[in-house]
C-alpha positions as CSV (number, residue, x, y, z in Angstrom):
1,M,0.0,0.0,0.0
2,Q,1.4,3.4,-1.0
3,P,1.5,6.0,1.8
4,S,-0.7,9.0,1.0
5,A,0.6,12.6,0.8
6,T,0.5,14.6,4.0
7,P,-3.1,16.0,4.1
8,Y,-2.1,18.8,6.5
9,E,1.1,20.5,7.6
10,E,1.6,23.9,9.3
11,R,4.5,25.6,10.8
12,L,3.6,28.1,13.6
13,T,6.2,30.7,12.5
14,A,6.8,33.8,14.6
15,P,5.3,37.0,13.4
16,R,7.3,39.5,11.3
17,T,7.4,42.0,14.2
18,W,9.6,39.5,16.2
19,W,12.3,39.8,13.5
20,L,12.2,43.6,13.9
21,I,12.6,43.1,17.7
22,S,15.5,40.7,17.0
23,F,17.2,43.5,15.1
24,L,16.5,46.0,17.9
25,V,18.0,43.6,20.4
26,G,21.2,43.7,18.2
27,V,21.1,47.5,18.2
28,S,20.8,47.4,22.0
29,F,23.9,45.2,22.2
30,A,25.7,47.5,19.8
31,L,24.9,50.5,21.9
32,I,26.1,48.8,25.1
33,L,29.4,48.0,23.4
34,L,29.8,51.5,21.8
35,P,32.3,52.8,24.4
36,F,34.7,50.0,23.4
37,G,35.0,51.0,19.8
38,T,33.7,50.2,16.3
39,L,34.6,46.5,16.1
40,P,32.9,45.6,19.4
41,L,29.9,47.7,18.3
42,L,29.6,45.7,15.0
43,G,30.1,42.5,16.9
44,G,27.3,43.4,19.3
45,L,25.0,44.3,16.5
46,V,25.7,41.0,14.6
47,G,25.9,38.8,17.7
48,G,22.8,40.3,19.4
49,T,20.7,40.2,16.3
50,A,21.8,36.6,15.6
51,A,21.1,35.4,19.1
52,A,17.7,37.0,19.2
53,A,16.9,35.6,15.7
54,V,17.8,32.1,16.8
55,V,15.4,32.4,19.8
56,A,12.6,33.7,17.6
57,S,13.2,31.1,14.9
58,S,13.3,28.2,17.4
59,Y,10.1,29.3,19.1
60,G,8.4,29.6,15.7
61,S,9.7,26.2,14.4
62,V,7.0,24.0,15.9
63,R,4.8,22.2,13.4
64,I,1.4,20.6,13.3
65,R,1.0,17.7,10.9
66,V,-1.6,15.0,10.1
67,V,0.4,12.1,8.6
68,G,-1.3,8.8,7.8
69,D,-3.3,7.9,10.9
70,A,-1.5,10.2,13.4
71,L,-1.6,13.8,14.5
72,I,1.8,15.2,15.2
73,A,1.7,18.4,17.2
74,G,5.2,19.6,18.3
75,E,6.7,16.6,20.2
76,A,3.4,14.8,20.6
77,K,2.2,12.0,18.3
78,I,-1.4,10.9,18.8
79,P,-3.3,8.4,16.7
80,V,-6.4,9.9,15.2
81,T,-8.4,6.9,16.5
82,A,-7.9,8.3,20.0
83,L,-9.3,11.7,19.1
84,G,-12.9,12.9,19.1
85,E,-14.6,15.5,16.8
86,A,-12.5,18.7,16.6
87,E,-14.0,22.0,17.6
88,V,-12.9,25.2,15.7
89,L,-12.3,28.1,18.1
90,D,-12.7,31.7,17.1
91,P,-10.4,34.2,18.6
92,E,-12.6,35.0,21.6
93,E,-13.3,31.3,22.4
94,A,-9.7,30.4,21.9
95,R,-8.7,33.1,24.4
96,A,-11.2,31.6,26.9
97,W,-9.9,28.1,26.5
98,R,-6.3,29.2,27.0
99,T,-7.1,31.2,30.1
100,Y,-10.0,30.6,32.5
101,K,-11.6,27.6,30.8
102,A,-8.3,25.7,30.5
103,D,-7.8,22.3,32.2
104,T,-4.4,21.7,33.7
105,R,-4.3,18.2,32.3
106,A,-4.8,19.3,28.7
107,F,-2.1,19.3,26.1
108,L,-1.6,22.9,24.9
109,L,0.4,23.7,21.8
110,L,0.0,27.4,22.5
111,R,1.2,30.3,20.5
112,A,-0.3,33.5,21.8
113,Y,0.4,35.4,18.5
114,I,-2.0,33.0,16.7
115,P,-5.6,34.1,17.6
116,T,-7.5,31.0,16.3
117,A,-7.2,27.4,17.6
118,L,-8.6,23.9,17.5
119,K,-9.9,21.9,20.5
120,V,-9.8,18.2,20.0
121,P,-11.1,15.9,22.8
122,V,-9.1,12.8,23.6
123,T,-11.4,9.7,23.6
124,D,-8.8,7.2,24.8
125,P,-9.9,6.1,28.3
126,D,-6.3,5.3,29.3
127,D,-5.1,8.8,28.5
128,P,-5.6,11.3,31.3
129,T,-5.4,14.2,28.8
130,P,-9.0,15.5,28.4
131,Y,-8.3,17.5,25.2
132,L,-5.7,19.0,22.9
133,Y,-5.6,22.8,22.4
134,L,-3.7,23.5,19.1
135,S,-3.0,27.1,18.0
136,T,-3.4,27.1,14.3
137,R,-3.9,29.7,11.6
138,E,-6.2,27.3,9.6
139,P,-8.4,25.5,12.1
140,E,-11.1,24.5,9.5
141,R,-8.4,22.9,7.3
142,L,-6.9,21.0,10.3
143,A,-10.3,19.8,11.4
144,Q,-11.0,18.6,7.9
145,A,-7.7,16.8,7.7
146,L,-8.4,15.0,11.1
147,R,-11.9,13.9,9.8
148,T,-10.3,12.6,6.6
149,A,-7.6,10.7,8.5
150,R,-10.1,9.2,10.9
151,G,-12.3,8.2,8.0
152,A,-9.4,6.5,6.2
153,T,-8.6,4.4,9.3
154,A,-12.2,3.3,9.9
């Protein structure tokens, strides 16, 4: 049997403003090193910018994928057969589920700079996790990919 193509893949990249902030961190380092001369100033600019860019890039490198019969969200890999029907959350509802409605046992793949999310109940009785909260820019597409993957395994 030939494996099918990935029905869904999303990288939760950091917003553009974070890259501007990375440059401003480099400028701050350069200003700190200004009294030591031009070469340290340039080193501070390049080094500070690079360090801040690495942090922004690593935080924004997490991916959500539906591959075959599994949902891979960051480091977690969950079979779609252990998941219930996904609920698309608008920005207001997503904010509620990541604040006062949140369950401490839930799996949260949270990126505050992404306003929409998907809430997926975990139906496996042996798993103490009640639901998955996944920040996503395309919650309808992810929900459809989960339905398609669940239908293919049934």
